[in-house]
C-alpha positions as CSV (number, residue, x, y, z in Angstrom):
1,M,-47.1,22.9,-14.2
2,E,-44.4,23.6,-16.8
3,L,-41.0,23.8,-14.7
4,Y,-38.9,25.7,-17.4
5,N,-40.2,27.5,-19.8
6,E,-38.9,30.9,-22.2
7,K,-39.5,33.0,-19.1
8,E,-36.7,30.9,-17.4
9,L,-34.4,30.9,-20.8
10,D,-35.6,35.2,-20.5
11,R,-33.5,35.5,-17.7
12,L,-30.5,34.6,-19.2
13,N,-28.2,37.3,-21.3
14,P,-27.5,36.4,-25.2
15,Y,-24.1,34.5,-24.4
16,Q,-26.0,32.3,-21.7
17,K,-29.1,31.8,-23.8
18,E,-27.1,30.1,-26.9
19,A,-25.1,28.1,-24.5
20,V,-28.0,26.7,-22.7
21,L,-29.8,25.9,-26.3
22,D,-26.8,24.7,-28.1
23,E,-27.2,21.0,-29.0
24,S,-23.6,20.3,-30.8
25,P,-22.3,16.7,-29.6
26,A,-19.5,18.7,-27.7
27,C,-19.6,22.0,-26.2
28,I,-17.1,23.8,-24.2
29,V,-18.2,26.9,-22.8
30,N,-15.0,29.5,-21.7
31,A,-16.9,30.9,-18.8
32,N,-15.2,34.0,-17.6
33,V,-15.1,34.7,-13.9
34,G,-18.3,35.9,-12.3
35,S,-20.1,35.6,-15.7
36,G,-23.1,32.9,-14.5
37,K,-21.3,30.0,-14.9
38,T,-23.5,27.8,-12.6
39,T,-26.3,29.6,-13.6
40,V,-26.0,28.4,-17.3
41,L,-25.0,24.7,-15.9
42,I,-28.3,24.0,-14.1
43,S,-30.2,25.9,-16.8
44,K,-28.7,23.4,-19.3
45,V,-29.5,20.4,-17.3
46,Q,-33.4,21.6,-16.5
47,Y,-33.3,22.7,-20.3
48,L,-32.5,19.0,-21.5
49,H,-35.0,17.6,-19.3
50,H,-38.2,19.8,-19.3
51,V,-37.6,20.8,-23.4
52,K,-35.2,17.9,-24.3
53,K,-36.9,15.3,-22.3
54,V,-33.6,14.0,-21.2
55,N,-34.1,11.9,-17.9
56,Y,-32.0,12.9,-15.0
57,E,-30.6,9.5,-14.9
58,E,-29.4,9.9,-18.4
59,M,-27.2,13.0,-17.3
60,T,-23.6,12.4,-15.4
61,V,-23.1,15.6,-14.0
62,L,-19.8,16.3,-12.6
63,T,-17.7,18.5,-10.3
64,F,-14.4,19.3,-8.7
65,T,-16.3,19.6,-5.0
66,N,-18.6,18.1,-3.0
67,K,-20.1,21.7,-2.5
68,A,-20.3,22.1,-5.9
69,A,-22.6,19.3,-6.5
70,D,-24.7,20.1,-3.2
71,E,-25.6,23.3,-4.9
72,I,-26.4,22.1,-8.1
73,K,-28.7,19.4,-6.5
74,S,-30.2,21.7,-4.1
75,R,-31.3,24.3,-6.7
76,L,-32.6,21.6,-9.1
77,L,-34.7,20.1,-5.9
78,A,-35.5,23.8,-4.8
79,A,-37.3,24.1,-8.1
80,E,-38.9,21.1,-8.0
81,P,-39.8,20.1,-4.3
82,E,-41.3,16.8,-5.4
83,L,-38.4,15.3,-7.6
84,P,-36.9,12.2,-5.4
85,V,-33.1,12.9,-4.9
86,E,-31.9,9.5,-6.2
87,K,-32.5,10.6,-9.6
88,L,-29.5,13.0,-9.3
89,R,-27.0,10.4,-8.3
90,G,-25.2,10.5,-11.1
91,F,-24.7,14.1,-10.3
92,G,-21.0,14.4,-7.9
93,T,-17.3,14.9,-7.8
94,F,-15.8,12.8,-10.6
95,H,-14.3,10.7,-7.2
96,S,-18.1,10.0,-5.9
97,T,-19.3,9.3,-9.4
98,A,-16.6,6.8,-9.8
99,L,-17.7,5.5,-6.4
100,Y,-21.9,5.0,-7.4
101,Y,-21.1,3.5,-11.1
102,L,-18.4,0.9,-9.1
103,R,-20.8,0.0,-6.6
104,E,-23.8,0.2,-8.9
105,Y,-23.3,-1.0,-12.5
106,L,-19.3,-2.0,-12.8
107,P,-18.1,-5.8,-12.0
108,V,-15.8,-4.9,-9.5
109,E,-15.8,-8.9,-8.9
110,K,-13.3,-8.9,-11.7
111,L,-11.1,-7.2,-9.9
112,G,-11.1,-9.3,-6.6
113,Y,-13.7,-6.5,-4.7
114,T,-17.1,-7.1,-3.5
115,R,-19.8,-4.3,-3.9
116,D,-19.5,-3.6,-0.2
117,F,-16.0,-2.1,-0.7
118,L,-15.1,0.7,1.4
119,V,-13.5,4.0,0.6
120,I,-9.8,4.8,2.6
121,D,-7.6,8.0,2.7
122,P,-3.7,7.9,1.5
123,E,-2.7,7.7,4.9
124,E,-3.9,4.3,5.6
125,E,-3.0,3.3,2.0
126,L,0.8,4.1,3.8
127,E,0.1,2.4,6.4
128,L,-0.4,-0.6,4.4
129,A,2.7,0.0,2.1
130,L,4.7,-0.1,5.2
131,D,3.6,-3.1,6.9
132,L,3.9,-5.0,3.2
133,I,7.5,-3.8,3.4
134,R,8.5,-5.1,6.7
135,Q,6.4,-8.4,5.9
136,H,7.9,-8.8,2.4
137,K,11.5,-7.4,3.2
138,L,11.2,-5.1,0.5
139,K,13.9,-2.6,-0.6
140,I,12.1,0.9,-0.9
141,K,14.2,3.7,-1.0
142,Y,13.1,7.5,-0.1
143,K,10.5,6.4,2.5
144,N,9.9,9.8,3.2
145,R,8.4,10.4,0.3
146,L,6.9,6.8,-0.2
147,K,3.3,8.5,-0.9
148,K,4.6,10.6,-3.7
149,R,6.5,7.6,-5.0
150,L,3.4,6.1,-4.7
151,E,1.2,8.2,-6.6
152,S,3.8,8.0,-9.4
153,A,4.3,4.5,-9.6
154,M,0.7,3.6,-9.7
155,A,0.6,6.2,-12.7
156,V,2.7,4.2,-15.3
157,R,1.4,2.4,-17.9
158,G,2.7,-0.4,-19.8
159,E,5.3,-3.5,-17.8
160,E,8.5,-2.6,-20.1
161,K,8.2,1.2,-18.4
162,K,7.6,-0.5,-14.7
163,V,11.3,-0.1,-13.7
164,S,12.5,1.7,-10.9
165,K,15.1,4.6,-11.4
166,Y,15.8,4.0,-7.9
167,Q,16.7,0.3,-8.5
168,D,14.7,-0.5,-5.9
169,D,11.5,-2.5,-5.3
170,I,8.6,-0.4,-5.9
171,F,6.7,-1.9,-8.2
172,D,6.7,-5.1,-6.5
173,L,5.2,-2.8,-3.9
174,V,2.7,-1.4,-6.3
175,R,1.7,-4.9,-7.1
176,L,1.5,-6.0,-3.4
177,L,-0.2,-2.9,-2.1
178,R,-3.1,-3.6,-4.9
179,E,-3.3,-7.2,-4.1
180,E,-3.9,-6.2,-0.5
181,K,-5.9,-3.7,-0.9
182,A,-8.8,-5.9,-2.8
183,S,-8.3,-8.9,0.0
184,Q,-9.5,-6.4,2.7
185,D,-11.9,-4.8,0.2
186,K,-10.7,-1.0,0.1
187,M,-10.1,1.9,-2.3
188,T,-8.2,5.1,-2.0
189,F,-9.5,8.1,-4.4
190,F,-7.1,6.8,-7.2
191,D,-8.6,3.4,-7.2
192,L,-11.8,4.6,-7.6
193,L,-11.2,6.0,-10.8
194,E,-8.5,4.0,-11.9
195,N,-11.0,0.8,-11.9
196,A,-13.7,2.6,-13.0
197,N,-11.9,3.3,-15.8
198,L,-10.2,-0.2,-16.3
199,L,-13.5,-1.5,-16.5
200,L,-15.9,1.4,-18.3
201,R,-13.0,0.3,-21.2
202,E,-14.8,-3.0,-21.4
203,E,-18.0,-3.0,-23.5
204,I,-20.5,-4.2,-20.9
205,G,-24.3,-4.2,-20.8
206,N,-24.9,-2.8,-17.3
207,S,-22.2,-0.1,-17.6
208,P,-23.2,3.3,-17.4
209,S,-23.9,4.8,-20.8
210,P,-25.3,8.4,-20.4
211,K,-26.6,10.5,-23.3
212,W,-25.2,13.9,-21.9
213,V,-21.7,14.3,-19.6
214,I,-22.1,17.9,-18.0
215,V,-18.7,19.1,-16.4
216,D,-17.8,22.0,-13.8
217,E,-14.6,23.7,-13.9
218,V,-13.4,21.9,-16.7
219,Q,-10.2,23.1,-16.4
220,D,-9.2,21.6,-13.0
221,S,-9.3,18.1,-14.7
222,D,-6.2,16.2,-14.2
223,S,-5.2,13.1,-16.5
224,Q,-7.2,10.4,-14.4
225,Q,-10.0,12.3,-14.7
226,L,-9.8,13.2,-18.5
227,V,-9.7,9.5,-19.1
228,F,-12.6,9.1,-16.8
229,L,-14.5,11.9,-19.1
230,D,-13.4,9.9,-22.4
231,R,-14.8,6.4,-21.2
232,L,-18.3,7.8,-20.9
233,V,-18.1,10.0,-24.1
234,S,-16.9,7.4,-26.2
235,R,-19.8,5.4,-25.3
236,G,-22.1,8.1,-27.2
237,A,-22.8,10.6,-24.6
238,N,-22.6,14.4,-25.7
239,L,-20.6,16.5,-23.8
240,F,-21.3,20.2,-22.3
241,A,-17.9,21.4,-20.1
242,V,-17.6,25.0,-18.8
243,G,-14.6,26.5,-17.1
244,D,-12.0,29.5,-17.0
245,P,-8.1,28.7,-18.3
246,N,-7.6,31.5,-16.3
247,Q,-8.3,30.2,-12.8
248,V,-5.8,26.9,-13.5
249,I,-4.2,26.9,-10.1
250,Y,-3.8,23.4,-9.4
251,S,-1.0,22.2,-11.9
252,W,0.5,20.5,-9.0
253,R,-2.5,18.2,-8.9
254,G,-2.2,17.2,-12.9
255,S,-4.4,20.4,-14.2
256,A,-2.8,21.8,-17.2
257,F,-3.4,25.2,-18.7
258,Q,-4.4,23.4,-22.3
259,I,-7.1,21.5,-21.4
260,F,-9.3,23.5,-23.2
261,Y,-7.6,23.3,-26.6
262,T,-6.9,19.4,-26.0
263,L,-10.8,18.9,-25.4
264,K,-11.8,21.1,-28.6
265,H,-9.8,19.3,-31.0
266,K,-10.3,15.8,-29.3
267,Y,-14.0,15.8,-29.5
268,R,-13.8,18.5,-32.2
269,A,-16.0,20.9,-29.6
270,K,-18.3,24.2,-30.5
271,E,-16.7,26.9,-28.4
272,L,-18.7,29.1,-27.0
273,T,-17.8,32.0,-24.4
274,L,-19.6,33.8,-21.4
275,P,-17.8,37.3,-21.7
276,I,-19.7,39.4,-18.7
277,N,-18.9,39.5,-15.3
278,Y,-21.8,40.4,-13.2
279,R,-19.4,40.7,-9.9
280,S,-17.2,43.3,-9.5
281,S,-16.5,46.7,-10.4
282,S,-15.3,47.6,-13.5
283,S,-12.4,49.1,-11.4
284,I,-11.7,45.6,-10.2
285,L,-12.1,44.1,-13.5
286,E,-9.9,46.6,-15.3
287,A,-7.0,45.6,-13.0
288,A,-8.0,41.9,-13.5
289,R,-7.5,41.9,-17.0
290,C,-3.9,43.1,-16.3
291,F,-3.8,38.9,-15.5
292,L,-5.2,37.4,-18.2
293,Q,-3.5,34.9,-19.9
294,N,-5.6,33.5,-22.8
295,G,-6.4,37.3,-24.4
296,S,-10.6,35.7,-23.7
297,P,-12.7,39.4,-23.6
298,L,-13.9,40.2,-19.6
299,T,-16.7,42.7,-19.6
300,G,-18.4,44.2,-16.7
301,V,-21.7,46.0,-16.4
302,R,-21.1,47.8,-13.3
303,E,-19.6,51.4,-12.4
304,P,-16.2,52.2,-11.3
305,G,-16.3,52.2,-7.7
306,N,-13.6,52.7,-5.0
307,K,-10.2,52.8,-6.2
308,I,-7.8,49.8,-5.3
309,I,-6.0,50.5,-2.1
310,V,-2.5,49.8,-1.5
311,K,-1.2,49.9,1.8
312,R,2.6,50.1,2.8
313,Q,3.1,48.0,6.1
314,Y,6.2,47.5,7.9
315,D,4.8,43.6,8.9
316,A,2.1,41.2,9.5
317,F,1.6,42.5,12.6
318,Q,1.1,45.8,11.5
319,D,-1.1,44.6,8.9
320,A,-3.5,42.8,11.1
321,C,-3.8,45.5,13.7
322,Y,-4.6,48.1,10.4
323,L,-7.1,45.5,8.9
324,A,-8.8,45.3,12.5
325,G,-9.0,48.9,12.4
326,R,-10.2,49.2,8.6
327,I,-12.6,46.0,9.3
328,K,-14.3,47.4,12.1
329,K,-14.9,50.6,10.7
330,L,-16.4,49.1,7.4
331,H,-18.7,47.4,9.5
332,R,-20.0,50.3,11.5
333,E,-20.8,52.0,8.1
334,G,-22.8,48.9,7.1
335,T,-20.8,46.2,5.5
336,P,-21.4,43.0,7.7
337,Y,-18.5,40.8,8.4
338,G,-19.6,38.1,6.3
339,E,-18.7,39.9,3.5
340,M,-14.8,40.7,4.2
341,A,-12.7,38.2,3.5
342,V,-8.6,38.1,4.0
343,F,-6.6,36.5,1.7
344,Y,-2.9,35.7,2.5
345,R,-0.5,32.7,0.1
346,L,0.4,30.2,2.7
347,Q,-1.8,29.1,5.6
348,S,0.9,29.7,8.2
349,Q,0.0,33.4,7.6
350,S,-3.4,32.8,9.6
351,G,-2.0,32.6,13.1
352,M,-1.0,37.0,13.0
353,F,-4.4,37.7,12.2
354,E,-6.3,35.1,14.2
355,D,-4.3,36.5,17.2
356,V,-5.1,40.0,16.5
357,F,-8.9,39.7,15.7
358,S,-9.9,37.9,18.7
359,R,-8.0,40.3,20.7
360,E,-10.1,43.3,19.2
361,G,-13.4,40.9,19.4
362,I,-14.0,40.7,15.6
363,P,-15.6,37.0,14.7
364,F,-14.0,35.2,12.1
365,E,-13.6,32.2,10.6
366,V,-10.1,30.6,8.8
367,S,-10.8,28.1,6.3
368,L,-9.2,25.2,7.4
369,K,-9.5,21.9,5.6
370,R,-9.9,19.2,8.9
371,T,-10.8,15.6,8.8
372,V,-12.0,13.5,11.0
373,G,-8.1,11.9,10.6
374,D,-6.7,14.8,12.5
375,V,-8.7,14.1,15.4
376,P,-7.3,10.8,17.6
377,V,-10.5,9.9,19.2
378,L,-12.4,10.5,15.7
379,R,-9.9,8.3,13.9
380,W,-10.4,5.3,16.0
381,C,-14.1,5.8,15.8
382,I,-14.0,5.8,12.2
383,R,-12.0,2.6,12.1
384,L,-14.2,1.0,15.0
385,L,-17.3,1.5,12.2
386,R,-15.0,0.7,9.5
387,F,-14.3,-3.2,10.9
388,S,-17.5,-3.4,12.3
389,L,-19.3,-3.0,8.4
390,N,-15.8,-4.8,6.5
391,K,-14.5,-8.1,8.4
392,K,-12.1,-8.1,5.9
393,D,-10.8,-4.8,7.0
394,T,-8.1,-6.4,9.9
395,P,-5.7,-3.4,10.1
396,S,-8.2,-1.3,11.2
397,G,-9.6,-4.2,13.8
398,I,-6.3,-4.4,15.5
399,Y,-5.5,-0.5,15.3
400,V,-9.0,-0.1,17.4
401,L,-8.3,-3.0,19.7
402,A,-4.2,-1.9,20.4
403,S,-5.1,1.5,20.5
404,R,-3.0,3.4,23.5
405,E,-5.5,5.8,24.2
406,Y,-8.6,4.2,23.5
407,G,-9.7,0.5,22.7
408,E,-8.6,-2.6,25.0
409,G,-5.3,-1.2,25.8
410,I,-3.7,-4.5,24.6
411,S,-0.9,-5.1,22.6
412,E,-0.8,-5.3,18.9
413,K,0.3,-8.6,18.7
414,K,-2.5,-10.0,20.7
415,A,-5.0,-7.6,18.9
416,K,-3.5,-9.2,15.4
417,E,-3.7,-12.8,17.4
418,I,-7.9,-11.7,18.5
419,V,-8.9,-10.5,14.9
420,C,-7.1,-12.6,12.3
421,N,-7.9,-16.1,14.6
422,S,-11.7,-14.4,15.1
423,K,-11.7,-15.3,18.5
424,P,-15.0,-14.8,20.4
425,G,-15.0,-14.1,23.9
426,A,-11.3,-12.9,24.0
427,S,-12.6,-9.3,23.9
428,L,-15.7,-7.3,24.6
429,L,-14.7,-4.4,22.0
430,F,-13.9,-7.4,19.4
431,D,-17.2,-9.1,19.9
432,K,-19.5,-6.0,20.0
433,M,-17.6,-5.1,16.2
434,C,-18.3,-8.6,14.7
435,G,-22.0,-8.7,16.0
436,F,-22.9,-5.0,14.8
437,S,-24.2,-6.1,11.4
438,R,-26.8,-8.1,13.0
439,I,-27.7,-5.2,15.5
440,C,-27.4,-2.3,13.1
441,E,-30.8,-1.7,11.9
442,E,-32.3,-1.7,15.7
443,L,-29.9,1.2,16.5
444,G,-32.2,4.2,15.9
445,D,-29.9,6.9,17.0
446,E,-26.5,8.3,17.8
447,E,-27.2,7.6,21.9
448,A,-28.0,3.9,21.2
449,L,-25.1,3.3,18.6
450,F,-23.2,5.0,21.9
451,S,-24.4,2.6,24.2
452,Y,-24.3,-0.3,22.2
453,F,-20.5,-0.1,21.8
454,E,-20.0,0.8,25.3
455,L,-17.9,3.8,24.6
456,E,-18.2,5.3,27.7
457,R,-15.8,3.0,29.1
458,Y,-13.1,3.2,26.0
459,L,-13.0,6.6,26.1
460,N,-11.0,7.4,29.1
461,P,-13.6,9.2,31.7
462,V,-10.4,10.0,33.6
463,S,-8.6,12.0,30.9
464,A,-8.5,15.6,30.7
465,S,-10.5,15.4,27.1
466,Y,-12.6,13.2,27.8
467,M,-15.9,15.7,27.7
468,E,-13.9,17.0,24.7
469,D,-14.1,13.6,22.7
470,R,-17.4,12.3,24.0
471,D,-19.1,15.3,22.7
472,A,-16.9,14.6,19.0
473,V,-18.1,11.3,19.4
474,H,-22.0,11.9,19.7
475,R,-21.4,14.8,17.0
476,L,-19.9,12.2,13.9
477,F,-22.6,9.8,15.2
478,Q,-25.3,12.5,14.8
479,I,-23.8,13.9,11.3
480,M,-23.9,10.0,10.4
481,F,-27.9,9.3,11.1
482,D,-28.4,12.2,9.7
483,Y,-26.8,11.1,6.3
484,V,-28.3,8.0,6.4
485,K,-31.8,9.1,6.6
486,E,-30.8,11.7,3.6
487,Q,-29.7,8.6,1.4
488,Q,-32.8,6.5,2.2
489,E,-31.5,3.5,2.6
490,N,-31.3,0.8,5.0
491,R,-29.2,1.6,7.9
492,E,-26.0,-0.5,7.4
493,A,-25.6,0.6,3.7
494,G,-26.4,4.3,4.9
495,M,-23.6,4.2,7.5
496,R,-21.2,2.5,4.9
497,A,-22.1,5.0,2.1
498,F,-21.0,7.4,5.1
499,I,-17.7,5.9,6.1
500,N,-17.0,6.1,2.0
501,S,-17.9,10.3,2.1
502,S,-15.9,10.8,5.4
503,S,-12.9,9.4,3.5
504,L,-13.7,11.3,0.4
505,Y,-14.4,14.6,1.5
506,G,-13.9,15.1,5.0
507,L,-15.7,15.9,8.1
508,D,-15.0,18.4,10.3
509,V,-17.3,17.6,13.4
510,L,-15.5,20.3,16.5
511,R,-15.6,23.2,13.7
512,E,-18.2,24.0,10.9
513,E,-16.8,24.8,7.5
514,I,-16.6,28.8,7.1
515,S,-20.5,29.6,6.4
516,E,-21.5,32.2,3.9
517,E,-24.3,32.9,6.1
518,K,-22.5,33.5,9.3
519,D,-21.6,37.2,10.0
520,S,-17.8,36.4,10.5
521,V,-14.8,37.5,8.3
522,K,-13.5,34.8,6.6
523,L,-9.5,34.0,6.3
524,M,-8.1,32.2,3.8
525,T,-5.5,31.1,1.4
526,L,-5.9,32.2,-2.3
527,H,-6.6,28.7,-3.1
528,A,-9.4,28.4,-1.0
529,S,-11.0,31.4,-2.2
530,K,-12.2,29.7,-5.5
531,G,-15.9,30.1,-6.3
532,L,-16.3,32.4,-3.4
533,E,-17.2,36.1,-3.5
534,F,-17.1,38.9,-1.0
535,S,-18.2,42.7,-1.1
536,C,-14.5,43.6,0.2
537,V,-11.1,41.9,-0.2
538,F,-7.9,42.0,1.5
539,I,-5.2,40.6,-0.1
540,T,-2.4,40.9,2.5
541,G,1.7,39.9,1.9
542,V,2.0,40.9,-2.1
543,N,5.5,41.0,-1.9
544,Y,7.8,38.5,-3.9
545,G,8.1,35.5,-2.3
546,L,4.8,35.3,-1.2
547,I,3.0,36.8,-4.3
548,P,4.2,35.3,-6.5
549,L,5.8,32.5,-4.9
550,K,9.4,32.0,-6.1
551,T,9.5,29.3,-8.8
552,R,11.4,27.3,-10.7
553,D,10.0,28.4,-14.6
554,M,7.9,30.3,-16.2
555,D,5.2,28.4,-15.7
556,G,5.2,28.4,-12.2
557,E,5.1,32.1,-12.5
558,E,2.4,31.9,-15.1
559,E,0.8,30.1,-12.4
560,E,1.3,32.4,-9.9
561,R,-0.6,35.5,-11.7
562,R,-3.5,33.2,-12.3
563,L,-3.9,32.8,-8.4
564,F,-3.6,36.3,-8.0
565,F,-6.0,36.5,-11.0
566,V,-8.6,34.3,-9.0
567,G,-8.3,36.3,-5.5
568,I,-8.8,40.0,-6.8
569,T,-11.8,38.4,-8.6
570,R,-13.5,37.5,-5.5
571,A,-14.1,41.3,-4.8
572,K,-17.0,42.6,-6.0
573,D,-17.2,46.4,-4.2
574,R,-13.5,46.6,-2.5
575,L,-9.7,45.4,-3.1
576,E,-7.3,46.5,-0.5
577,L,-3.7,45.3,-1.2
578,S,-1.0,45.1,1.3
579,Y,3.0,44.7,0.9
580,Y,5.7,44.5,3.8
581,T,8.9,46.8,4.3
582,N,10.0,43.6,6.7
583,P,8.6,40.2,5.4
584,G,11.0,38.3,6.9
585,E,13.0,35.4,5.4
586,R,10.7,33.7,3.4
587,A,9.8,37.4,1.0
588,M,12.0,40.2,-0.6
589,P,11.2,43.6,1.1
590,G,8.6,45.9,-1.2
591,E,5.5,45.6,-3.3
592,S,5.5,43.0,-5.7
593,R,5.7,43.4,-9.1
594,Y,2.0,42.3,-9.4
595,I,0.8,46.1,-7.8
596,R,3.0,47.3,-10.6
597,M,1.1,45.6,-13.4
598,I,-1.4,47.7,-12.1
599,P,-2.6,51.1,-13.6
600,P,-2.1,53.9,-11.6
601,R,-4.9,55.4,-11.7
602,L,-7.0,52.3,-10.5
603,L,-5.0,52.9,-7.0
604,E,-5.0,54.6,-4.1
605,G,-2.0,54.9,-2.0
606,E,0.6,56.4,-0.2
607,E,2.9,57.5,-2.7
608,E,3.0,57.7,-6.2
609,R,3.9,55.3,-9.0
610,G,5.0,54.8,-12.3
611,P,3.2,53.5,-15.0
612,A,2.1,49.9,-15.2
613,V,4.1,47.0,-16.2
614,S,3.7,45.1,-19.7
615,L,3.8,41.3,-19.6
616,Q,7.1,41.9,-21.8
617,E,8.8,44.1,-19.0
618,L,6.9,42.0,-16.1
619,K,9.0,38.8,-18.1
620,R,12.4,41.1,-17.9
621,Q,11.4,42.0,-14.0
622,V,10.6,38.3,-13.5
623,Q,14.1,37.2,-15.2
624,E,16.3,40.3,-13.3
625,Q,14.7,39.4,-9.7
626,R,16.0,36.0,-10.3
627,T,19.0,36.7,-10.9
628,Q,19.3,39.5,-8.1
629,V,17.7,36.5,-5.7
630,Q,20.7,34.0,-7.3
631,E,23.5,36.6,-7.1
632,R,22.3,37.1,-3.3
633,S,22.4,33.6,-2.7
634,L,25.7,33.5,-4.6
635,Q,26.9,36.4,-2.6
636,E,25.7,34.8,1.1
637,Q,27.0,31.7,0.3
638,K,30.6,33.2,-0.2
639,R,30.2,34.8,2.9
640,S,29.1,32.0,4.3
641,L,32.3,30.2,3.2
642,Q,34.7,32.9,4.3
643,E,32.9,33.0,7.6
644,Q,33.5,29.0,8.0
645,E,37.2,29.4,7.0
646,R,37.8,32.0,9.5
647,S,36.1,29.3,11.9
648,L,38.3,26.9,10.8
649,Q,41.7,28.9,11.2
650,E,41.0,29.6,14.7
651,Q,39.8,26.2,15.1
652,K,43.5,25.1,14.0
653,R,45.4,28.0,15.9
654,S,43.5,27.0,19.1
655,L,44.3,23.3,18.6
656,Q,48.0,24.2,18.1
657,E,48.1,25.9,21.2
658,Q,45.9,23.5,23.0
659,K,49.0,20.7,21.7
660,R,51.4,22.7,22.8
661,S,50.2,23.2,26.1
662,L,49.3,19.3,27.0
663,R,52.7,18.6,25.5
664,E,54.4,21.2,28.2
665,Q,52.2,19.3,30.9
666,E,51.7,15.8,30.0
667,P,54.1,13.5,32.3
668,A,56.7,11.2,30.7
669,P,55.6,8.9,27.5
670,T,53.1,5.9,28.9
671,K,54.2,2.6,27.7
672,R,50.8,0.3,26.7
673,V,50.7,-3.5,26.1
674,R,48.0,-6.0,25.1
675,H,47.9,-9.6,26.4
676,P,46.1,-11.8,24.7
677,R,43.5,-13.0,28.0
678,Y,43.9,-9.6,29.8
679,G,43.3,-7.5,27.3
680,T,45.3,-3.6,26.7
681,G,47.3,-2.5,29.7
682,V,49.4,0.2,31.0
683,V,53.3,-0.4,31.9
684,V,53.9,-0.2,35.5
685,R,57.7,-1.2,35.9
686,E,60.0,-2.8,33.8
687,D,63.3,-4.0,33.5
688,E,66.0,-5.8,31.4
689,T,64.1,-9.4,32.3
690,M,60.5,-8.6,33.9
691,L,57.8,-6.5,33.2
692,E,54.3,-5.6,35.4
693,A,51.8,-4.0,33.9
694,E,48.4,-3.2,35.4
695,F,44.9,-4.0,33.5
696,E,41.3,-2.9,33.9
697,G,39.5,-5.7,35.6
698,Y,42.1,-7.7,36.3
699,G,44.5,-5.4,38.7
700,T,48.3,-5.7,38.2
701,K,50.2,-8.2,36.5
702,E,53.8,-9.3,36.7
703,F,55.4,-11.4,33.5
704,I,59.0,-12.7,32.6
705,K,59.7,-10.7,29.2
706,A,60.9,-13.9,27.0
707,F,57.5,-15.7,28.0
708,S,55.0,-13.1,28.5
709,E,53.0,-13.2,25.2
710,L,53.0,-9.1,25.4
711,E,52.9,-6.9,22.4
712,Y,53.8,-3.2,22.8
713,I,51.4,-1.0,21.5
């Protein structure tokens, strides 16, 4: 049966079809928000496979989230139920694909690794770095920013550039850390791409040479990911990349607004556009156009629909109470809870809505990235498994045995002696970890694994958290065995892949990630909303200082505007914005200029508004607001200094009065003397030839002045 034919192409609009059929060596697709980007990407993969006869194994499909990669693979598998999942192993995030190449193709032995290396998170790398600083007595400044400093130092190319501006040993630390990770068979996220890029630079016969490289959300690429992309394309692969420059919201991570321009000119790529938005009403799209930055067309196919509602609230509590009532009303009218979402700029803003919604009985979920590292018992279990699978990982073995909450409860020194000297019989748990590889294939489920390590005794049954810890560990092991089964590998290799996956993506085993299927209101930051859509969206706290945040320069301001664009284009039918008259210290009272940028005819609110603000006027207002903030800050500093000066004057007067009072009250001056043996003492009695002094600890001593060795103080 033909799986991909003309009927599939007929479902696409002309712009989408042009992108799918294009056979240029390099093609960059500017996919506007809601324009069917994922549909085009998947159709491109199917077209290449079924029509152009390109094997799936000859394609590398790169995404920025595990969720996006899973969606692409699940839709392909749904269309072809007989398709073996291992044929799609080149489909994944940049980091997971680099991991796949390093494990399967690239000669990691040249870098001192084995193919069984494990992935660690940045926190564990930081632990290693601090340990190396202590061991080698390195001089490292600003340790509170060590993680960031390591990232910057690792990215430096060329030995001549490796000079610390702080005159410390940061580059020596980077070298030692690289050697230590290799000796322990560990790589971080950064190392996965860095090592893959290093090995891909060489002409190696067995290294991957895909015919097609397909990239989703290409605008989010950082410099390291662009190098990875270039290494693959330089081997003769065709490039097909889709993305939206108006959704560059991760510049702090290294992505840049000019990536489309860079890729287009570097690879002489053909540029196509997907301009038609199928998601939002035309009123919402018209408002969104006010925040476009690259002049690309954004065309909708839907009716105007509801006006955008703007609400003025006193503070976040009043807003949360209003939203609770509004959400209940919309739900009674037929809108599912799962089709409503509340967006805010900062994660700290969610608490108020959680409290009020809980009190009002509104089901909700909070989008909050939590990993096993956030749960002590799971962090301990992961380290337990890591050492069991990799005996070179001595820090994990020491951590497991010396843990105060779990483990053997022994000192770190003793744990280090047991692990480093591989002393059998010194610890039951250590023996279990060392024997894990021999018994691994016989452990059929989570209960067997739990029993093998005798975790019942290590989870502290008398502690208040015992039941919660026990359930969390069982859940972790269950997820791991399900993962191993899906991977269709032997159990030990599958567990190793699971540990790597948990480091790459994190695992929340206590609370599921927000589910689009669950009927509950979603609470999330604007950043977390990217890639999602809802019938009704509430964006809260649209005050200057929150939306947008105060930024240092115009680049930051432009990214804040793109972030707001992402937020409002998540809405399909209804969009509501709120601002506060009493927002707290972080923000300024009153509506943000972003609200004034939207044409008044699109808005429904409590007051008349002036005309919409142009981009030039916006820049002028930004400068005025910055000036006002600076002036207000200077005035506040001036007032503070004046108050400090007044306070100092008052303190000075008070001290002078106290001195006068003490002078009036104090007795005649007391003479003090110092003796080489008795120390400092107080003169009790004195005449022309004799002196008697009292010394603390020695009592009263009498001296002949001429021979006393006393010194007056």
